[in-house]
C-alpha positions in Angstrom: -25.2 -7.2 -11.1 -22.0 -9.2 -11.0 -19.9 -6.0 -11.2 -21.8 -4.5 -8.4 -21.4 -7.6 -6.2 -17.7 -7.7 -7.0 -17.2 -4.1 -6.1 -19.0 -4.6 -2.8 -16.8 -7.6 -2.1 -13.7 -5.6 -3.0 -14.5 -2.8 -0.6 -15.5 -5.3 2.2 -12.2 -7.1 1.6 -10.5 -3.7 2.2 -12.3 -3.3 5.5 -11.4 -6.8 6.6 -7.8 -6.5 5.5 -7.5 -3.2 7.4 -8.9 -4.9 10.5 -6.4 -7.7 10.4 -8.8 -10.5 9.5 -7.0 -11.1 6.2 -3.5 -10.8 7.7 -1.5 -13.6 6.1 -4.6 -14.6 4.1 -2.6 -17.2 2.2 -2.3 -19.1 5.5 -5.6 -18.2 7.2 -8.0 -19.3 4.4 -7.8 -23.0 3.5 -8.1 -23.4 -0.2 -9.9 -26.7 0.3 -12.6 -24.9 2.4 -13.0 -21.8 0.2 -12.1 -23.2 -3.3 -15.6 -22.9 -4.7 -15.9 -19.3 -3.5 -12.5 -18.3 -4.9 -13.1 -20.0 -8.2 -16.6 -18.5 -8.5 -15.3 -15.0 -7.9 -12.5 -15.5 -10.4 -14.9 -16.8 -13.1 -17.3 -13.9 -12.4 -14.5 -11.3 -12.6 -13.3 -12.8 -15.9 -16.9 -12.9 -17.3 -17.6 -9.2 -16.4 -14.3 -8.0 -17.8 -14.7 -10.1 -21.0 -18.3 -8.9 -21.5 -17.3 -5.2 -21.1 -14.4 -5.6 -23.5 -16.4 -7.5 -26.2 -19.4 -5.2 -26.0 -17.2 -2.1 -26.2 -15.8 -3.5 -29.5 -19.2 -4.6 -30.8 -20.6 -1.1 -30.2 -18.7 0.0 -33.3 -19.9 -2.2 -36.3 -17.0 -3.9 -38.1 -16.2 -2.3 -41.4 -18.3 0.8 -40.7 -17.0 4.3 -41.2 -16.7 4.9 -37.5 -14.8 1.6 -37.1 -12.4 2.6 -39.9 -11.9 6.0 -38.3 -11.0 4.5 -34.9 -8.6 2.0 -36.5 -7.0 4.8 -38.5 -6.5 6.8 -35.3 -4.7 3.9 -33.7 -2.5 3.6 -36.8 -1.8 7.3 -36.7 -0.7 7.2 -33.1 1.1 3.8 -33.0 3.4 1.8 -35.1 2.0 -1.3 -33.5 -0.7 -2.0 -30.9 -1.3 -5.3 -29.1 -5.0 -6.0 -29.0 -4.6 -8.5 -26.2 -4.3 -6.6 -22.9 -1.2 -7.2 -20.7 -3.5 -7.0 -17.6 -7.1 -6.3 -16.8 -8.7 -5.0 -13.6 -12.1 -3.7 -12.6 -11.5 -0.1 -13.9 -9.2 -0.5 -16.8 -7.0 -2.7 -19.0 -3.4 -2.1 -20.2 -2.1 -2.7 -23.7 1.4 -2.7 -25.0 2.1 -0.5 -28.0 5.0 1.0 -30.0 5.0 4.7 -31.0 6.2 5.7 -34.5 9.5 7.0 -33.0 10.2 3.5 -31.7 9.4 4.0 -28.0 7.5 1.2 -26.4 4.6 2.4 -24.2 1.9 1.0 -22.0 -1.6 2.2 -22.8 -4.1 2.2 -19.9 -7.7 2.3 -21.2 -10.7 2.7 -19.0 -13.5 0.3 -19.4 -16.4 2.0 -21.3 -19.1 1.4 -18.7 -17.2 2.1 -15.5 -17.8 5.8 -15.2 -21.6 5.5 -15.8 -22.0 2.6 -13.5 -19.9 3.9 -10.6 -22.6 6.0 -9.0 -25.0 3.1 -9.2 -22.5 0.8 -7.6 -22.0 3.2 -4.7 -25.7 3.5 -4.2 -26.1 -0.3 -4.2 -23.3 -0.6 -1.7 -24.9 2.0 0.6 -28.3 0.2 0.5 -26.7 -3.2 1.2 -24.6 -1.9 4.1 -27.7 -0.2 5.6 -29.6 -3.5 5.3 -26.8 -5.3 7.1 -26.7 -2.7 9.8 -30.4 -3.3 10.5 -29.6 -7.0 11.2 -26.3 -6.3 13.0 -26.4 -2.9 14.7 -23.0 -3.3 16.3 -21.2 -3.3 13.0 -20.4 0.1 11.7 -19.3 0.0 8.1 -20.9 3.1 6.6 -17.4 4.6 6.3 -16.9 2.2 3.3 -19.5 4.2 1.4 -17.8 7.5 2.4 -14.4 6.3 1.2 -15.9 5.0 -2.1 -17.6 8.3 -2.8 -14.3 10.1 -2.2 -11.8 7.8 -3.9 -13.6 6.3 -6.9 -13.9 9.6 -8.9 -10.2 10.2 -8.3 -9.3 6.7 -9.6 -11.5 7.2 -12.6 -9.5 10.4 -13.6 -6.3 9.1 -15.3 -4.9 12.6 -15.5 -5.0 12.7 -11.7 -3.1 9.4 -11.7 -0.5 10.8 -14.0 0.0 13.8 -11.7 0.4 11.5 -8.7 3.0 9.5 -10.6 5.1 12.6 -11.4 4.7 13.9 -7.8 5.9 10.7 -6.2 8.7 10.3 -8.7 10.0 13.8 -7.8 9.4 13.2 -4.1 11.5 10.0 -4.0 14.1 10.9 -6.6 16.9 10.3 -4.1 16.1 6.6 -4.2 18.1 5.2 -7.1 16.3 1.9 -6.7 12.9 3.3 -7.6 11.5 3.5 -11.1 8.2 5.3 -11.8 7.2 5.1 -15.5 7.2 8.4 -17.3 3.9 9.8 -18.5 3.2 10.9 -22.1 1.0 13.8 -21.5 0.4 14.7 -25.1 -1.4 11.4 -25.7 -3.2 11.1 -22.3 -6.8 11.9 -21.3 -9.1 11.3 -18.4 -9.8 7.8 -19.7 -6.6 6.9 -21.5 -3.1 7.1 -20.0 0.1 6.5 -21.9 3.2 5.8 -20.0 6.7 4.4 -20.5 6.6 0.6 -20.8 8.6 -1.1 -18.0 8.8 -4.8 -17.7 9.5 -6.9 -14.6 8.4 -9.6 -12.2 5.9 -9.2 -9.5 7.4 -8.2 -6.1 6.1 -11.4 -4.4 7.6 -13.7 -7.1 10.6 -15.4 -5.4 11.2 -17.7 -8.3 11.6 -14.7 -10.7 14.0 -13.0 -8.2 16.1 -16.1 -7.8 16.2 -16.7 -11.6 17.3 -13.1 -12.1 19.7 -13.1 -9.1 17.7 -10.4 -7.2 18.2 -10.4 -3.4 14.8 -10.7 -1.8 16.1 -9.1 1.5 17.4 -6.1 -0.5 14.0 -5.7 -2.2 12.2 -5.9 1.2 14.5 -3.2 2.6 13.9 -1.0 -0.4 10.2 -1.4 -0.1 10.3 -0.5 3.6 12.4 2.6 3.0 10.2 3.8 0.2 6.9 3.5 2.1 8.4 4.8 5.4 9.5 7.9 3.5 6.0 8.3 2.0 4.1 7.9 5.2 6.3 9.5 7.9 8.2 12.1 6.0 6.1 13.3 3.1 2.5 12.3 4.1 1.7 11.3 0.5 1.1 7.6 0.3 0.6 5.2 -2.6 -2.2 3.1 -1.2 -2.4 0.1 -3.6 0.8 -1.8 -3.3 -0.5 -5.2 -4.3 2.0 -7.4 -6.2 0.6 -6.5 -9.6 1.4 -2.8 -9.0 4.9 -3.3 -7.6 7.4 -4.9 -10.0 11.1 -5.8 -9.6 13.8 -6.0 -12.3 17.5 -5.6 -13.0 18.2 -2.1 -14.4 19.1 -2.6 -18.0 22.1 -0.3 -17.7 23.5 -0.8 -14.2 22.3 -4.3 -13.4 21.1 -3.1 -10.0 17.9 -4.3 -8.5 15.0 -1.9 -9.1 11.5 -1.5 -7.8 8.9 -0.4 -10.4 5.9 1.4 -8.9 2.7 1.3 -11.0 -1.0 2.4 -10.7 -0.9 5.8 -9.0 -4.7 6.3 -9.0 -5.1 5.9 -5.2 -3.1 8.1 -2.8 -3.7 9.2 0.7 -2.7 12.7 1.7 -2.0 12.9 5.4 -2.5 16.0 7.5 0.5 17.2 9.4 -1.3 16.5 12.7 -2.1 13.0 11.8 1.4 12.3 10.3 3.2 13.6 13.5 0.9 11.6 15.8 1.5 8.5 13.7 5.3 9.1 13.9 5.1 9.4 17.6 3.0 6.3 17.9 5.4 4.1 15.8 8.4 5.5 17.7 6.7 4.5 21.0 5.9 1.0 19.6 9.5 0.5 18.4 11.0 1.8 21.7 8.3 0.0 23.8 7.1 3.1 25.6 3.7 1.9 26.5 2.6 5.1 28.2 3.1 7.0 24.9 1.6 4.1 22.9 -1.6 4.7 24.8 -1.4 8.5 24.5 -0.9 8.6 20.7 -3.3 5.7 20.0 -5.9 7.7 21.8 -5.0 10.9 19.8 -5.6 8.8 16.7 -9.1 7.9 17.8 -8.6 4.5 19.4 -9.9 5.4 22.9 -9.9 2.5 25.3 -9.3 0.1 22.4 -5.7 1.2 22.1 -4.3 -2.3 22.8 -6.4 -3.7 19.9 -5.3 -0.7 17.7 -1.6 -1.4 18.5 -2.1 -5.0 17.5 -3.8 -4.1 14.3 -1.0 -1.7 13.3 1.8 -4.1 14.1 0.1 -7.4 13.3 1.6 -8.6 16.6 0.0 -9.9 19.8 -0.4 -7.6 22.8 2.3 -9.6 24.7 4.7 -9.0 21.8 3.9 -5.3 21.7 4.7 -5.0 25.4 7.9 -7.0 25.0 9.0 -4.9 22.0 8.1 -5.6 18.4 11.7 -5.2 17.3 13.0 -7.8 19.8 12.0 -10.9 17.9 10.2 -11.9 14.7 6.7 -13.4 14.6 6.6 -17.1 15.8 4.3 -19.7 14.4 2.5 -19.8 17.8 1.9 -16.0 17.7 0.8 -16.2 14.1 -1.8 -18.8 15.0 -2.9 -16.8 18.1 -3.5 -13.7 16.0 -5.5 -15.6 13.3 -7.6 -17.6 15.9 -8.5 -14.5 17.9 -9.2 -12.1 15.1 -12.8 -13.2 14.5 -13.6 -12.8 18.3 -12.9 -9.1 18.1 -15.0 -8.2 15.0 -17.4 -5.9 16.9 -14.5 -4.0 18.5 -12.7 -3.9 15.2 -15.7 -2.4 13.4 -16.1 0.1 16.3 -12.5 1.1 16.1 -12.5 1.5 12.3 -15.5 3.7 12.7 -13.8 6.1 15.1 -10.2 6.4 13.7 -9.5 9.3 11.2 -10.5 8.4 7.6 -6.8 8.7 6.7 -6.1 5.7 8.8 -8.2 3.4 6.8 -6.1 3.4 3.6 -2.9 3.3 5.8 -4.2 0.1 7.4 -4.9 -1.3 4.0 -1.4 -0.4 2.8 0.2 -1.9 5.9 -1.6 -5.1 5.3 -0.6 -5.3 1.6 3.0 -4.7 2.5 3.0 -7.4 5.1 1.5 -9.8 2.6 4.5 -9.0 0.3 6.9 -9.5 3.2 5.3 -12.8 4.1 5.6 -14.0 0.5 9.3 -13.1 0.5 9.9 -14.5 3.9 11.2 -11.2 5.3 8.2 -10.2 7.4 8.9 -8.3 10.6 12.6 -8.1 10.0 14.6 -5.8 12.3 15.7 -3.7 9.3 12.1 -2.6 8.5 11.6 -1.3 12.0 15.0 0.5 11.9 14.1 2.2 8.6 10.7 3.3 10.0 12.4 4.7 13.1 14.9 6.7 11.0 12.1 8.3 9.1 10.2 9.1 12.3 13.3 10.8 13.8 13.8 12.9 10.6 10.2 13.9 10.4 9.8 14.9 14.0 13.1 16.8 14.0 12.1 18.7 10.8 8.8 19.6 12.4 10.6 21.0 15.5 13.1 22.9 13.5 10.4 24.4 11.4 8.6 25.7 14.5 11.5 27.4 16.2 13.3 30.7 15.4 16.2 30.1 17.7 19.5 29.1 16.0 20.7 27.5 19.2 17.5 25.4 19.5 17.7 24.3 15.8 21.4 23.3 16.4 20.4 21.4 19.5 17.6 19.6 17.5 19.9 18.7 14.7 22.5 17.3 17.1 19.9 15.2 18.8 18.6 14.0 15.4 22.1 13.0 14.3 22.7 11.2 17.6 19.5 9.2 17.4 20.3 8.3 13.8 23.7 7.2 14.9 22.1 5.0 17.6 20.1 3.2 14.9 23.1 2.9 12.6 25.1 1.3 15.4 22.3 -1.1 16.2 22.0 -2.1 12.5 25.8 -2.7 12.3 25.6 -4.9 15.3 22.7 -6.8 13.8 24.7 -7.6 10.7 28.0 -8.4 12.4 27.1 -10.1 15.7 23.7 -11.6 15.0 20.3 -10.8 16.4 20.7 -12.2 20.0 23.7 -10.1 21.0 22.3 -7.0 19.1 19.1 -7.1 21.1 21.2 -6.9 24.3 23.0 -3.9 23.0 19.7 -2.3 21.9 18.4 -2.8 25.4 21.5 -1.1 26.8 21.1 1.8 24.4 17.4 2.2 25.4 18.5 2.1 29.1 21.1 4.8 28.6 19.0 7.0 26.4 15.3 6.2 27.2 13.7 9.2 25.6 13.8 9.1 21.7 13.3 12.3 19.7 
């Protein structure tokens, strides 16, 4: 029962995070108010995981023939195998091991009862949400069940996770700062995944970065580049970038800062129509084109709630969206305003989440997790993140236009316009670094006035 309640809580947390209720949760929830709840959930999680682990071992009697066979298989495969897991989550745990050829590997092992229990968990979630809907008809959260039915089987297939890891590694191979652990296919199955062992500190651990002389601003820029490329250019998005799945380290050979991306079970594949509309929307938000903000928000299912939708995407107030989200970082007053007003819009938020494309749900969750990392690093809403997003939008939209024209002259024209728009952004970034934010914003305003229509 504890597992079922925890899974429901996890999915509900995703919904609330996507809606903005848990934006900057480290500030919004007072530990003194919610300490008992948090401690209780942590204890329950630990108890469930420990129970599963212990019962899975007890299912094979110590000293029996089956026990000896299993132990011999481990010795056949590994020179050494650490019984104590490096990390444990609701679906699996990871152990460190050494192969006989000396390579150190991470062994991800699925909990024995997860697959059998998953259908029951989803059924319980569906029953509970239907019961809540009877009490509060204005709240529409049945999409949680639909998403669970679609995504949980994929997360339980570790071979699918391995394929995702290889795909994103190839897709982003031009980023020399990204490390995706290599998969050992010969030793992997649907429930056991062997991969290259890569160590590092969590991406939100400032102390680790300072100790290892890793620039937090550089890591934040790299993270923004990586996810902008996935979302706007490729439409293949790693949707679980919580700190435990994103590590940082100094490369053993070059000494350069590196991001290590783990846990590739949950990805969102964006349709071309969705991806292009999303590109246009973010371009409109960055360039403060409110007419197009309304148009593309409505194309993405926001309807008359497009102002709320824009605020959810950017985690900014409507006044800031109208002024320009790249003009100034979030202030303490705006932060407080967002947190205080979030609960007042729960019915509208649930209505909005029920009408946007299903692809948007995991994108909202991903955006929220990334903002949490930026908040922990103190780099949230930096101008560089918006500039990187804008670059990717320009490239994606230009590529789409070139793909859909047969005219050499038109393709040349599109390429020239693309290069010019990218030059505008590079110029603005240079001014930001040399002159400072205040003067750079004036230059950006001049550029927007001279060239008001972005690609």
